[in-house]
C-alpha positions in Angstrom: 21.3 -17.4 -27.2 20.8 -15.4 -23.9 18.8 -17.1 -21.1 16.0 -14.8 -20.4 16.2 -15.2 -16.6 18.0 -13.6 -13.8 20.4 -16.0 -11.9 21.9 -14.8 -8.5 24.7 -16.9 -7.3 26.8 -16.7 -3.6 30.2 -17.5 -4.5 31.8 -16.9 -1.4 31.1 -15.0 1.8 30.4 -11.6 0.5 30.9 -12.3 -3.1 28.0 -12.4 -5.3 27.2 -13.4 -8.9 24.3 -11.7 -11.0 24.0 -13.0 -14.6 21.3 -13.4 -17.3 18.9 -10.4 -18.4 17.9 -7.8 -16.3 14.9 -6.0 -18.4 11.5 -5.3 -17.7 10.1 -8.8 -18.0 12.7 -10.3 -15.4 12.9 -7.6 -12.7 9.7 -7.7 -11.2 9.4 -11.3 -10.4 13.2 -11.2 -9.2 12.8 -8.1 -7.1 9.3 -9.6 -5.2 11.7 -12.6 -4.5 14.4 -10.5 -2.6 13.8 -11.7 0.5 15.2 -15.4 -0.5 18.5 -13.7 -2.0 19.1 -10.4 -0.6 22.6 -10.6 1.1 23.3 -9.3 4.9 27.0 -8.8 4.5 28.9 -5.9 5.8 30.7 -5.9 3.0 30.0 -7.2 -0.4 31.0 -7.3 -4.1 28.7 -8.3 -7.0 30.2 -9.5 -10.2 28.2 -8.4 -13.2 30.4 -9.8 -16.0 27.8 -12.6 -17.3 24.7 -9.8 -17.7 23.6 -10.6 -21.1 21.4 -7.9 -21.2 20.3 -4.7 -19.1 17.4 -2.3 -19.8 16.4 0.7 -17.7 14.6 -1.5 -15.4 17.4 -3.5 -14.8 19.4 -0.6 -14.0 17.0 0.6 -11.7 16.7 -2.5 -9.9 20.4 -2.4 -9.4 20.0 0.9 -7.9 17.4 -0.1 -5.5 19.5 -3.0 -4.5 22.6 -0.8 -3.9 20.6 1.7 -1.8 19.0 -0.7 0.1 22.2 -2.6 1.1 24.0 0.6 1.8 20.9 1.8 4.3 21.3 -1.7 6.1 24.9 -0.8 6.5 26.4 -2.8 3.8 29.5 -1.5 1.7 28.8 -2.6 -2.2 31.1 -2.6 -5.1 29.9 -3.6 -8.5 32.7 -5.6 -10.4 32.9 -5.9 -14.0 29.9 -3.7 -14.8 28.9 -4.1 -18.5 29.4 -1.2 -21.2 25.7 -1.2 -21.9 24.9 -0.5 -18.4 27.7 2.0 -17.7 26.1 3.7 -20.8 22.7 3.6 -19.1 24.1 5.1 -15.9 25.6 7.9 -17.9 22.6 8.5 -20.0 20.4 8.9 -16.9 23.0 11.1 -15.4 23.7 8.8 -12.4 27.1 7.8 -12.9 28.3 10.0 -10.4 26.3 8.3 -7.8 27.7 5.0 -8.5 31.3 6.0 -9.3 32.5 4.9 -5.5 31.1 1.5 -6.0 32.0 0.6 -9.4 35.4 -1.0 -10.5 
């Protein structure tokens, strides 16, 4: 059974792990609290391997996160992007925008 929350963990300097559920129920509160977890590294990786579910709200949150970090001068790399999220990117025609930051 999936845990219906978002978990943001610092693994090491510049390495983060995002797990849980990114959907319309969990994203609003998580995003409002971003001042508590938003990284400030110049280069960072975010591991998405343990996302159990992502909907369009989660996808948009990840886009905003990447945009804000890049505007702040950070290089962002998304690791282990789940197939469900890749499909959302493709269906939304934003996959090309993120190609440089996905592995």
